[in-house]
ZAMARGU-4260 file (C-alpha; in steps of 0.2 Angstrom, whole numbers, plus 5000, padded with zeros to 4 digits):
<rodrens>
0) 6085/5644/4867 | 6097/5630/4867 | 6111/5631/4855 | 6121/5615/4852 | 6139/5615/4844
5) 6140/5606/4828 | 6148/5589/4826 | 6163/5588/4815 | 6165/5572/4809 | 6179/5577/4797
10) 6168/5590/4790 | 6177/5606/4781 | 6176/5622/4791 | 6160/5631/4789 | 6159/5648/4796
15) 6141/5651/4802 | 6135/5669/4803 | 6119/5672/4812 | 6110/5689/4810 | 6097/5691/4822
20) 6084/5704/4817 | 6070/5712/4827 | 6068/5715/4845 | 6065/5700/4857 | 6049/5703/4868
25) 6054/5689/4880 | 6072/5695/4884 | 6070/5713/4880 | 6087/5714/4872 | 6090/5719/4854
30) 6098/5706/4843 | 6110/5715/4831 | 6127/5712/4823 | 6138/5720/4835 | 6156/5714/4833
35) 6165/5707/4849 | 6150/5707/4860 | 6143/5691/4868 | 6127/5686/4878 | 6119/5671/4886
40) 6102/5664/4881 | 6090/5656/4893 | 6099/5641/4895 | 6116/5649/4898 | 6123/5647/4881
45) 6135/5660/4875 | 6130/5670/4859 | 6142/5680/4850 | 6137/5692/4839 | 6151/5697/4827
50) 6148/5702/4809 | 6153/5685/4804 | 6160/5671/4814 | 6174/5661/4808 | 6179/5643/4814
55) 6198/5639/4810 | 6202/5621/4810 | 6221/5616/4806 | 6220/5601/4795 | 6234/5588/4797
60) 6245/5591/4783 | 6253/5577/4773 | 6271/5576/4775 | 6285/5571/4787 | 6282/5565/4804
65) 6286/5577/4819 | 6276/5591/4811 | 6270/5603/4824 | 6252/5606/4825 | 6245/5624/4828
70) 6228/5626/4836 | 6219/5642/4832 | 6208/5651/4845 | 6192/5641/4847 | 6176/5649/4840
75) 6157/5645/4841 | 6149/5633/4829 | 6130/5635/4825 | 6118/5621/4821 | 6102/5630/4824
80) 6095/5645/4817 | 6079/5654/4823 | 6065/5664/4815 | 6050/5673/4823 | 6034/5667/4817
85) 6020/5678/4810 | 6034/5691/4804 | 6026/5703/4791 | 6039/5715/4786 | 6043/5721/4769
90) 6059/5712/4767 | 6064/5694/4768 | 6070/5689/4785 | 6088/5685/4786 | 6089/5668/4795
95) 6109/5667/4795 | 6124/5665/4784 | 6135/5651/4779 | 6153/5653/4776 | 6167/5640/4771
100) 6186/5642/4776 | 6190/5637/4758 | 6180/5652/4752 | 6194/5665/4747 | 6180/5678/4742
105) 6184/5678/4724 | 6167/5669/4719 | 6173/5652/4715 | 6162/5643/4728 | 6144/5640/4726
110) 6133/5638/4741 | 6118/5625/4739 | 6103/5623/4751 | 6092/5608/4752 | 6079/5601/4763
115) 6062/5605/4771 | 6056/5622/4762 | 6072/5625/4753 | 6069/5635/4737 | 6051/5639/4743
120) 6052/5646/4761 | 6070/5647/4763 | 6082/5653/4750 | 6101/5656/4749 | 6113/5667/4741
125) 6125/5655/4732 | 6139/5668/4733 | 6138/5675/4750 | 6129/5661/4759 | 6116/5671/4767
130) 6099/5662/4771 | 6083/5672/4770 | 6065/5666/4774 | 6053/5672/4760 | 6036/5667/4768
135) 6027/5671/4785 | 6029/5656/4795 | 6017/5649/4808 | 6024/5638/4823 | 6007/5630/4825
140) 6008/5623/4808 | 6027/5618/4808 | 6038/5621/4822 | 6055/5618/4814 | 6063/5614/4797
145) 6078/5603/4793 | 6090/5609/4780 | 6106/5604/4772 | 6120/5616/4766 | 6135/5612/4755
150) 6149/5621/4746 | 6153/5616/4729 | 6165/5623/4715 | 6155/5635/4704 | 6163/5629/4688
155) 6163/5610/4691 | 6150/5608/4704 | 6161/5597/4714 | 6158/5597/4733 | 6172/5606/4742
160) 6166/5600/4759 | 6154/5587/4765 | 6136/5592/4767 | 6131/5601/4783 | 6114/5598/4791
165) 6106/5611/4803 | 6089/5616/4809 | 6079/5632/4808 | 6066/5633/4822 | 6051/5645/4822
170) 6051/5656/4837 | 6033/5656/4845 | 6024/5672/4848 | 6007/5673/4858 | 5995/5673/4843
175) 5983/5660/4849 | 5969/5663/4862 | 5964/5649/4874 | 5949/5638/4868 | 5937/5627/4877
180) 5934/5613/4865 | 5920/5605/4874 | 5909/5619/4879 | 5896/5624/4883 | 5895/5613/4898
185) 5881/5606/4909 | 5883/5601/4927 | 5872/5595/4942 | 5875/5598/4961 | 5863/5593/4975
190) 5855/5608/4983 | 5860/5612/5000 | 5878/5607/4997 | 5892/5614/5008 | 5903/5627/5003
195) 5918/5621/4991 | 5908/5606/4984 | 5915/5602/4968 | 5904/5604/4953 | 5915/5600/4938
200) 5931/5605/4930 | 5933/5614/4914 | 5949/5613/4903 | 5954/5626/4890 | 5968/5623/4877
205) 5981/5635/4869 | 5990/5632/4852 | 6005/5642/4857 | 6021/5634/4863 | 6019/5629/4881
210) 6039/5628/4883 | 6043/5645/4877 | 6038/5660/4888 | 6021/5662/4895 | 6010/5661/4879
215) 6002/5645/4884 | 6001/5647/4903 | 5982/5648/4907 | 5973/5656/4922 | 5955/5653/4924
220) 5943/5665/4931 | 5923/5667/4934 | 5915/5681/4925 | 5897/5677/4929 | 5889/5666/4942
225) 5895/5675/4958 | 5893/5674/4973 | 5885/5657/4971 | 5900/5648/4963 | 5920/5650/4961
230) 5933/5643/4950 | 5951/5637/4954 | 5963/5648/4944 | 5975/5635/4940 | 5964/5619/4938
235) 5948/5626/4931 | 5938/5617/4945 | 5921/5625/4948 | 5915/5624/4967 | 5900/5630/4977
240) 5903/5647/4985 | 5887/5649/4995 | 5879/5637/5008 | 5861/5632/5008 | 5857/5635/4990
245) 5839/5629/4989 | 5832/5622/4973 | 5814/5626/4977 | 5820/5645/4977 | 5831/5643/4961
250) 5836/5628/4952 | 5847/5634/4937 | 5862/5645/4936 | 5872/5651/4921 | 5890/5653/4925
255) 5903/5661/4913 | 5922/5654/4914 | 5936/5664/4907 | 5954/5656/4902 | 5968/5669/4899
260) 5985/5666/4894 | 6001/5675/4898 | 5999/5669/4916 | 5984/5681/4916 | 5994/5696/4914
265) 5989/5711/4904 | 5991/5709/4885 | 5987/5690/4886 | 5973/5682/4876 | 5958/5675/4883
270) 5943/5663/4879 | 5926/5660/4888 | 5914/5646/4890 | 5896/5645/4897 | 5892/5632/4911
275) 5874/5628/4916 | 5873/5622/4933 | 5856/5613/4939 | 5853/5610/4958 | 5847/5593/4960
280) 5833/5589/4973 | 5836/5582/4991 | 5822/5578/5004 | 5824/5594/5013 | 5806/5599/5014
285) 5793/5590/5025 | 5775/5589/5019 | 5763/5602/5024 | 5743/5602/5023 | 5737/5619/5017
290) 5723/5619/5031 | 5724/5612/5048 | 5704/5608/5047 | 5694/5601/5033 | 5675/5600/5032
295) 5666/5587/5022 | 5649/5579/5022 | 5640/5563/5017 | 5623/5558/5015 | 5615/5544/5025
300) 5609/5535/5009 | 5627/5533/5002 | 5633/5515/5001 | 5650/5509/5007 | 5664/5513/4995
305) 5658/5529/4989 | 5670/5544/4990 | 5667/5557/5004 | 5681/5569/5000 | 5699/5573/4996
310) 5714/5582/5004 | 5732/5583/4999 | 5748/5588/5009 | 5761/5599/4999 | 5778/5594/4997
315) 5790/5604/4985 | 5802/5591/4984 | 5803/5581/4968 | 5800/5562/4965 | 5802/5550/4979
320) 5808/5565/4990 | 5791/5573/4987 | 5780/5557/4990 | 5768/5558/5004 | 5759/5543/5012
325) 5743/5546/5022 | 5734/5537/5036 | 5720/5539/5049 | 5728/5541/5066 | 5713/5546/5077
330) 5695/5550/5078 | 5678/5544/5082 | 5675/5539/5063 | 5689/5526/5061 | 5676/5512/5060
335) 5665/5520/5048 | 5678/5529/5035 | 5693/5522/5027 | 5708/5531/5018 | 5717/5527/5002
340) 5729/5537/4991 | 5726/5541/4972 | 5740/5534/4963 | 5739/5548/4949 | 5736/5564/4959
345) 5743/5558/4976 | 5728/5564/4985 | 5721/5556/5001 | 5704/5550/4997 | 5691/5547/5011
350) 5678/5534/5007 | 5663/5527/5017 | 5667/5511/5025 | 5650/5507/5033 | 5633/5515/5032
355) 5630/5531/5043 | 5613/5536/5050 | 5608/5553/5052 | 5596/5549/5066 | 5610/5540/5075
360) 5624/5552/5074 | 5626/5567/5064 | 5644/5571/5063 | 5662/5563/5065 | 5680/5568/5067
365) 5695/5560/5059 | 5714/5564/5061 | 5725/5562/5045 | 5744/5561/5045 | 5755/5564/5030
370) 5772/5559/5030 | 5788/5556/5018 | 5792/5538/5016 | 5810/5542/5011 | 5820/5552/5023
375) 5838/5558/5019 | 5848/5555/5035 | 5859/5569/5031 | 5844/5581/5033 | 5835/5571/5047
380) 5838/5585/5059 | 5827/5597/5048 | 5812/5586/5052 | 5800/5580/5057 | 5794/5575/5040
385) 5776/5574/5043 | 5761/5584/5046 | 5743/5582/5053 | 5726/5589/5049 | 5709/5587/5056
390) 5693/5581/5045 | 5675/5585/5052 | 5662/5575/5043 | 5644/5579/5044 | 5630/5567/5040
395) 5616/5574/5030 | 5598/5568/5032 | 5591/5559/5017 | 5573/5552/5013 | 5577/5533/5017
400) 5565/5518/5014 | 5558/5510/5028 | 5568/5497/5037 | 5563/5480/5044 | 5567/5476/5061
405) 5574/5459/5055 | 5585/5456/5040 | 5574/5440/5036 | 5559/5430/5044 | 5556/5412/5046
410) 5538/5406/5049 | 5530/5389/5051 | 5512/5384/5047 | 5504/5366/5048 | 5499/5359/5031
415) 5480/5357/5027 | 5477/5373/5039 | 5461/5381/5033 | 5461/5397/5024 | 5465/5413/5034
420) 5477/5404/5046 | 5490/5417/5052 | 5508/5413/5047 | 5517/5426/5055 | 5520/5446/5056
425) 5533/5456/5048 | 5537/5474/5055 | 5546/5489/5046 | 5547/5507/5051 | 5552/5524/5044
430) 5569/5529/5050 | 5567/5546/5046 | 5562/5560/5057 | 5545/5561/5049 | 5541/5543/5055
435) 5528/5540/5041 | 5517/5526/5041 | 5521/5510/5031 | 5511/5499/5019 | 5515/5481/5016
440) 5512/5469/5001 | 5518/5453/4994 | 5526/5456/4976 | 5516/5444/4964 | 5532/5437/4956
445) 5538/5430/4973 | 5521/5421/4976 | 5514/5417/4959 | 5501/5405/4965 | 5496/5417/4979
450) 5496/5405/4993 | 5498/5420/5005 | 5491/5437/5009 | 5496/5450/5020 | 5487/5464/5030
455) 5494/5480/5022 | 5493/5489/5039 | 5501/5478/5052 | 5510/5465/5041 | 5502/5450/5046
460) 5504/5436/5033 | 5489/5423/5032 | 5486/5408/5021 | 5474/5409/5006 | 5471/5390/5005
465) 5476/5374/5013 | 5494/5370/5010 | 5502/5352/5005 | 5519/5348/5012 | 5521/5334/5000
470) 5519/5346/4985 | 5529/5360/4992 | 5538/5360/5009 | 5544/5378/5008 | 5537/5394/5002
475) 5550/5408/4999 | 5542/5425/4997 | 5547/5443/4999 | 5537/5456/5008 | 5538/5474/5002
480) 5536/5489/5014 | 5532/5506/5007 | 5533/5523/5015 | 5517/5532/5014 | 5521/5550/5010
485) 5538/5557/5005 | 5546/5549/4990 | 5536/5532/4992 | 5552/5522/4994 | 5551/5505/4998
490) 5561/5491/5004 | 5560/5472/5003 | 5564/5458/5015 | 5564/5439/5013 | 5551/5428/5022
495) 5554/5409/5022 | 5539/5399/5027 | 5540/5381/5032 | 5525/5369/5030 | 5524/5358/5045
500) 5520/5340/5042 | 5504/5332/5047 | 5500/5314/5045 | 5489/5314/5030 | 5497/5300/5019
505) 5494/5282/5021 | 5510/5271/5018 | 5512/5260/5003 | 5524/5246/4996 | 5541/5253/4992
510) 5541/5243/4976 | 5527/5236/4966 | 5537/5221/4958 | 5529/5204/4955 | 5536/5190/4967
515) 5542/5175/4956 | 5541/5158/4965 | 5546/5141/4958 | 5534/5127/4957 | 5545/5116/4968
520) 5547/5129/4982 | 5549/5121/4999 | 5537/5125/5013 | 5544/5138/5025 | 5554/5147/5013
525) 5554/5166/5013 | 5549/5172/4996 | 5548/5190/4999 | 5554/5204/5011 | 5541/5218/5012
530) 5545/5237/5015 | 5535/5252/5014 | 5537/5271/5011 | 5527/5286/5017 | 5526/5303/5010
535) 5524/5310/5027 | 5539/5314/5038 | 5542/5299/5050 | 5542/5304/5068 | 5554/5297/5081
540) 5551/5279/5084 | 5537/5278/5072 | 5538/5262/5061 | 5527/5252/5049 | 5517/5237/5053
545) 5512/5224/5040 | 5497/5210/5042 | 5486/5201/5029 | 5469/5208/5025 | 5456/5199/5034
550) 5450/5189/5019 | 5467/5180/5017 | 5471/5179/5035 | 5467/5161/5035 | 5474/5155/5018
555) 5484/5139/5018 | 5497/5145/5005 | 5506/5159/5012 | 5510/5167/5029 | 5517/5184/5034
560) 5528/5189/5049 | 5530/5207/5054 | 5548/5210/5061 | 5543/5226/5070 | 5557/5236/5060
565) 5546/5242/5046 | 5549/5226/5037 | 5540/5209/5035 | 5543/5192/5027 | 5532/5182/5016
570) 5533/5163/5020 | 5527/5148/5009 | 5515/5135/5020 | 5514/5121/5007 | 5522/5113/4993
575) 5515/5106/4976 | 5512/5123/4967 | 5508/5121/4948 | 5506/5135/4936 | 5495/5125/4926
580) 5482/5124/4940 | 5485/5143/4946 | 5499/5153/4940 | 5496/5169/4950 | 5491/5173/4968
585) 5486/5190/4975 | 5488/5193/4993 | 5481/5210/5000 | 5493/5217/5014 | 5488/5230/5026
590) 5501/5243/5030 | 5500/5255/5045 | 5511/5269/5050 | 5507/5270/5068 | 5506/5289/5067
595) 5494/5302/5075 | 5482/5299/5069 | 5487/5282/5062 | 5483/5279/5044 | 5484/5263/5035
600) 5482/5256/5017 | 5480/5239/5009 | 5492/5234/4995 | 5491/5219/4984 | 5506/5207/4983
605) 5506/5198/4967 | 5515/5181/4967 | 5518/5172/4950 | 5522/5153/4950 | 5537/5149/4938
610) 5545/5133/4930 | 5562/5131/4937 | 5576/5119/4934 | 5584/5108/4948 | 5594/5123/4954
615) 5579/5134/4956 | 5583/5144/4942 | 5567/5151/4934 | 5565/5145/4916 | 5547/5152/4912
620) 5533/5161/4921 | 5519/5159/4909 | 5509/5145/4899 | 5514/5151/4882 | 5528/5138/4879
625) 5515/5124/4880 | 5503/5131/4868 | 5515/5138/4854 | 5524/5126/4842 | 5541/5120/4846
630) 5556/5129/4838 | 5547/5147/4837 | 5551/5159/4849 | 5541/5175/4852 | 5554/5186/4844
635) 5554/5175/4828 | 5535/5177/4827 | 5536/5196/4828 | 5549/5197/4815 | 5539/5186/4803
640) 5524/5197/4806 | 5534/5213/4803 | 5540/5206/4786 | 5522/5202/4781 | 5515/5219/4785
645) 5530/5228/4776 | 5527/5218/4761 | 5508/5221/4760 | 5511/5240/4763 | 5523/5240/4748
650) 5510/5232/4737 | 5496/5243/4742 | 5506/5258/4739 | 5511/5253/4721 | 5493/5249/4716
655) 5487/5266/4723 | 5501/5275/4714 | 5496/5266/4697 | 5477/5270/4699 | 5480/5289/4704
660) 5492/5293/4691 | 5485/5309/4682 | 5491/5322/4670 | 5488/5340/4676 | 5476/5351/4667
665) 5486/5366/4670 | 5502/5369/4660 | 5516/5378/4669 | 5521/5395/4663 | 5538/5390/4656
670) 5530/5377/4646 | 5523/5380/4628 | 5508/5369/4622 | 5515/5369/4605 | 5531/5361/4611
675) 5523/5346/4621 | 5515/5330/4615 | 5502/5322/4627 | 5500/5304/4624 | 5483/5296/4630
680) 5483/5277/4631 | 5463/5276/4630 | 5455/5270/4615 | 5439/5278/4608 | 5423/5269/4606
685) 5422/5271/4588 | 5407/5278/4578 | 5395/5272/4591 | 5404/5281/4605 | 5393/5297/4608
690) 5399/5301/4625 | 5417/5308/4622 | 5413/5320/4608 | 5399/5332/4604 | 5392/5323/4588
695) 5380/5337/4585 | 5393/5349/4582 | 5404/5338/4571 | 5389/5334/4561 | 5382/5352/4559
700) 5394/5364/4553 | 5382/5378/4556 | 5385/5375/4574 | 5401/5381/4573 | 5395/5399/4576
705) 5387/5394/4592 | 5393/5390/4609 | 5403/5373/4611 | 5403/5367/4629 | 5421/5365/4637
710) 5425/5347/4643 | 5439/5352/4655 | 5429/5364/4666 | 5411/5365/4671 | 5403/5380/4661
715) 5394/5393/4671 | 5386/5402/4656 | 5378/5394/4641 | 5377/5404/4625 | 5363/5400/4612
720) 5367/5391/4597 | 5366/5402/4582 | 5357/5395/4568 | 5368/5391/4553 | 5366/5397/4536
725) 5354/5388/4524 | 5362/5393/4508 | 5376/5382/4501 | 5390/5388/4491 | 5399/5380/4477
730) 5413/5368/4478 | 5426/5381/4474 | 5419/5392/4489 | 5432/5390/4503 | 5426/5399/4520
735) 5438/5389/4531 | 5448/5404/4535 | 5433/5414/4541 | 5427/5400/4551 | 5444/5398/4560
740) 5444/5417/4563 | 5427/5417/4570 | 5432/5403/4583 | 5447/5412/4588 | 5437/5427/4592
745) 5424/5417/4602 | 5438/5409/4612 | 5445/5425/4616 | 5429/5432/4622 | 5424/5417/4631
750) 5425/5420/4651 | 5425/5402/4655 | 5441/5399/4645 | 5456/5393/4655 | 5470/5406/4658
755) 5482/5397/4646 | 5484/5393/4628 | 5474/5378/4623 | 5472/5369/4606 | 5454/5368/4598
760) 5451/5355/4584 | 5435/5358/4573 | 5430/5344/4560 | 5422/5358/4549 | 5425/5357/4530
765) 5416/5373/4525 | 5399/5377/4519 | 5392/5369/4503 | 5404/5355/4503 | 5398/5342/4492
770) 5408/5329/4501 | 5400/5335/4517 | 5410/5331/4533 | 5426/5320/4531 | 5424/5314/4549
775) 5420/5295/4551 | 5409/5300/4566 | 5396/5307/4554 | 5396/5292/4542 | 5381/5281/4543
780) 5386/5269/4529 | 5401/5259/4527 | 5401/5262/4508 | 5402/5280/4500 | 5396/5283/4483
785) 5402/5302/4482 | 5413/5309/4468 | 5429/5316/4476 | 5436/5323/4459 | 5431/5340/4463
790) 5444/5341/4477 | 5457/5343/4463 | 5450/5361/4460 | 5452/5366/4478 | 5470/5371/4476
795) 5486/5365/4484 | 5480/5364/4501 | 5468/5350/4497 | 5480/5341/4484 | 5484/5327/4496
800) 5466/5324/4501 | 5461/5323/4483 | 5475/5310/4479 | 5470/5300/4494 | 5452/5299/4489
805) 5455/5297/4471 | 5466/5283/4473 | 5454/5274/4485 | 5440/5276/4472 | 5451/5268/4459
810) 5455/5253/4470 | 5437/5251/4473 | 5432/5250/4455 | 5446/5238/4452 | 5439/5226/4465
815) 5421/5227/4458 | 5427/5223/4441 | 5437/5208/4448 | 5421/5202/4456 | 5410/5204/4441
820) 5423/5194/4430 | 5423/5181/4444
</rodrens>
């Protein structure tokens, strides 16, 4: 270890004693207290090992000049002490000894220690100056301690010398094994890598002092993973050790790396870490079909687009390296089959491109190529990266429907052809080996009106009635052919039938508008240009010709000129037309189509004479303006008449509603008869009115026990009237309650009663009543001489009645007295 001399800086002389205890494992020499023996450390510093080493420094004495200075023999000054870490002996470790030149050994000097760990880790004997370490030290926790020593007077504590600073270093021992701080490790290297390819570098750390001995000098080695990988002893770089390591054979390797200190020598400490190395994929394998020949089959009734079969080439590589693309490269079925790739399964899918026919060809051959689209140039010499396979496809026979010899048919038939006219013949045949016969028919939904029929055996189509081209020029029907036997499969074909035109329609005017002519028209003026139309198809160079009918050929009013281009003009021959004399002229015109056969028709041209102004602008074409009063137009008259009709309708409706207003006989369920007041505006006929009431019932109280006819319905049953009781009771006999109860019972049992509650009023006063009936209907005289005093004895119910009649009698008596007095 390096030992440096102390700086004096005017310090007092201190004698430093170092007692080295123990045996140094690094230098192999015992460090003791031999006197007069010296040695050198690693840096060439000289170490003296006396029992104590004293440094003499002659001070410059105060006094006279010219004093001779004497220099003593030079000694060694120590400013560093050493102590071995992890010392576990029974006694404290002696670090060193301090001694001052002023110490005469009588115990008057006291040594004081201060600084890092003073008093806790390091203690000093204040008399001798010996320094001891009281605790075990760990260099990895603290490598050195800085302390300060001073000699003071024991009695006065005054410093005898300035403080002296020194360092105590903890001397390292190999007590920490190497550690891999980032393990375990994961690495990747491409497969088929060359020997020596770097995989990764691992690094271990050692907490021991790298500057002292070999405690922190590490050496790497591989314990597991040979012979595939190796590691550099000094750097820890892992490299491949075998060529052509194949991922498809083995993908992962577990490697164990060791780091050992002491340069790897015996006695050193070691640490290990796990490294998982994965081989990554490269495209080093070409695709390969498991079979060289594949057999597939397809039925002849399959439609294009249906799948025939699948095949797949195997490639053990991964991702894009293992991707395989397919294509058809040869074979006699290239036009009938197609190939695609399933994006999920990466299979080659063979599909039908066109229909195949068992009767035409029964087998096909295809050659498929599978190749890698991504090739690594480094491994291109390992190719070729493609493979081929042969596909043999056999066509299976199926019971197919008949096939028409043409995809569609177009026929032509003349219109008005008689029933049974042949239109054309369709033909279908069974394509199967059996070649069964075929039956034909026309589906009803394609010929709803059944214009045509077909021979079920030979397919001849005929008409069932004459056809009219002008009604329907084309007939589009379907014919079905069904195989007789087998699975009765059928097929349909489209048949388009054109109705050929025949000249069977005469021409007629293109428009039927009236011709308006002014009264002042000049002779020779063209008033109309005629044209015609014909429902038939005009042949080439066919045109219409116009002429007057024979009866108007020699008229003196108008003439007609045929232009030969299917038009004609009408001219005026004279002047002086008057609408008052004749306002309308009718000219029959013959129109011929010059067809084969030629047809003609007579159409009437109407010419109306109109009143015009000086510029030949038509003012009026009828005689009404001369008849109607001035100032009223036709629109005004129509408006006036409409208003009158509306007013009359409102009046009639109002009167009808007034007369038909009636009250309903039936009361609604939610209404209660006791809560409704019905008002009638009709007045009775008085006592002589015998039509509205049953006078017999009101006059005869005994009739109350009989049947009373209802006025609101027509009775269906008639009950016999029970004879009333002949006896009469006294005035105090009240049987009104019995009467009412009897009527209620009869009403409840009456089948002709309406299905709702109703009010029945009876003018009955009870049997034996001296007053008789109170109704004015039964009165036959205007004056009554009956005595109503007995009403007072009938009780509270008749009190009001007794008061009324009693008061009336009094008034009558008073009147009579007045008359007599007068």
